N, C-alpha and C positions, 0 to 999 in steps of 0.2 A: 504494500500500500504506500502510495506517495505521501510525503510529508505535507501537512497542511501549511499553506502560505499565509493564511490569516491567523493572527494571534488568537489565543483562546479567549482573552478578554473581549476583543472586538466581535468575535463570532458569537459569544454568549450574549453580549449586549444587543447585537443585531437580531438574534433569535427572540429575545425579550421584546425589542422594539416592534418587530413584526407581529408578535403575539398580542401585545397590548393595543396595537392600532388596527388589528384585523387584516393585515396585508398578507399576501402570499407570493411565492415565486412562480413565474411563468416559464417559458422556454429559456434555456441557458445557452451559453457560448457553444457553438457547434464544435464537436471534437476535432482535434488536430490543428486548430488555429492557435499558433503561439505568438504571433504578432498581429496587431490590428489597431486601427483608429476606431474608437468607440464613440458614437454620437449618443448624447443624452438629450432626449426630447420627448414630449414637449416640455419646455422649461418655462413654467408660469408662476413659480412660487419659491420662496427661500426654503421651504420644507423639502423641495426636490432633492437637495444634497443629502439630507438625512436618510430618505428612503432609498435613493440610488446607492449611496455608500454602504448602507446596511445590506442591500440586495447583493452587492458584489462581495461583501465579506461572507455572506451565506453561500454564495456560489463558489467561494474560494478562488475568485478571480482577482489577481493582484493589479487592479487598475491604478494608473498613475495620472495625476493632474499636474500639468506644467505650471510652475509658479516661480516667481522671481527668486533667485538664489538667496537673496537677503532674508527672505521669510523662513528659510530652512536652517538658518544659523543662529537665530535668536534663542537664547537659553530657555528651556522648558517649552516655550511655544514652538520652536523649531522641531523639537522631538515629537510634539503632537501633530504638527503639520506633516512630517515625514511618516508617522504611523498611519495617517489617514490617506496616504498615497501621494503626498507632495513630492514632485520630482523637480529638483533645482535646474533652472535654465539660466545660464550666464548670458544675459543680453548685452553685456559690455563688450564681449568678443564678437558677437554676431547679432546684428539688428534684425535679422529675419527669423521669426519664430518658426516658419515653415522649414527653413534650412536646419534650424536647431532640432526640430522634431525628427527630420529625416536622419540627421546625424545620430540622434539617440536610438532610432531603430537600427541603424547600421552597426552600432556598438554593442548590441545585445542580441542574445539568442531568443529571449522572450520579452515582450513588451506590449502592453495594452494602454494606450493613452486615451483618456476620457475627455471629451470636449463638448461644449454646448454651442453649436454653430449659430444659434439665434443671438447669442451674445447679450441677452437681456431677458428679463422675466415678462416684459410687455410683448404684445404682438409685434413681430418683425417680419415683414414680407421678404426682405433680402437677407439671406444667411451669409455669414462670413465664409469665405472660400478656403481659408487656410487648411482646414481639416482635409478637404478634398485634395489639394495640391500636395500636402504631406503624405497622404496615402498613395497617390500616384508616384511621387518621388521615391518613396520607400518600397514600392511594390507590395503593399499590404492591403488586405480587404478593409472595408468599412463595415463595422458591426452596428446594428440598429438597436441600441439600448433604449428602453422606454419605461415610463411610469404611466399606468392607466388608472387614474384616480376613480373613475366610474366603477371599475371592477376590483380596485385595490390590488392591482397586480404589477409587479416589477419583473421585467424579463428582457430577453435579447431576441430580436427578430433575425431574419436570415442574414448571412454574410453577403455583402454587396461588393463586387469587384468593379472598381471604376474603369470606365472605357476610355476616358479622355474627353468625352463630350459632356462637359459640366452641366449645361442646361438640361439635357435629356436625362442624365443620371440623377440630378437633383429632383426633377419631377417624379421619378420613380421612388426616390427616397421619401419625399414628402407625401406621396400617395400612401405609403405604409403608415406614416405618422398621423394621417388624417383619421385613421381608425382608432387612435388612442386619445383619451381625454385627459387634459391637464387639470390641475386643481382649479384653475380659473379658465374654463373652456373657451371663453371669448378671446383669450390671449394666446391660444394655441395655434398650431399649424393649420393654414387654410389652403 
């Protein structure tokens, strides 16, 4: 049996969190995928982080969130940020976050980077493109992580391999998310 990536504390906390809130896990990361860009959508509430992070602890998926290097070096807070998946990115050496993420993928055998392409909790018709270009540059699939507040379900949709046609691919990705309801549905994907 493989060693658990998630700490016992965070696993038990997440189990309790899902139990007390009535949430459950849906489909999980397809087997055999060791590197991916994970979208988290719809992103309509500050609560999304709690449910998504707990879901990935329960799935034993070691998702990383890119964060400024300085946030990971603050005493005590830095340790908490790293334990929640904070992955330090040194923007002083490279101003391109996309290039930085591609480099992180190239340096590791396993890596899942979690990103919210909406970039805000309010309705956003134009998603940020960085997640897509990082996936293309690193040659990794895009996984469709979701929170469906209507069904109290957190899960991962199918692996999506970008074709290079951003507009066409984004429409397919958004079609999947239109079936999921955020905490504030009017702010979700349209």
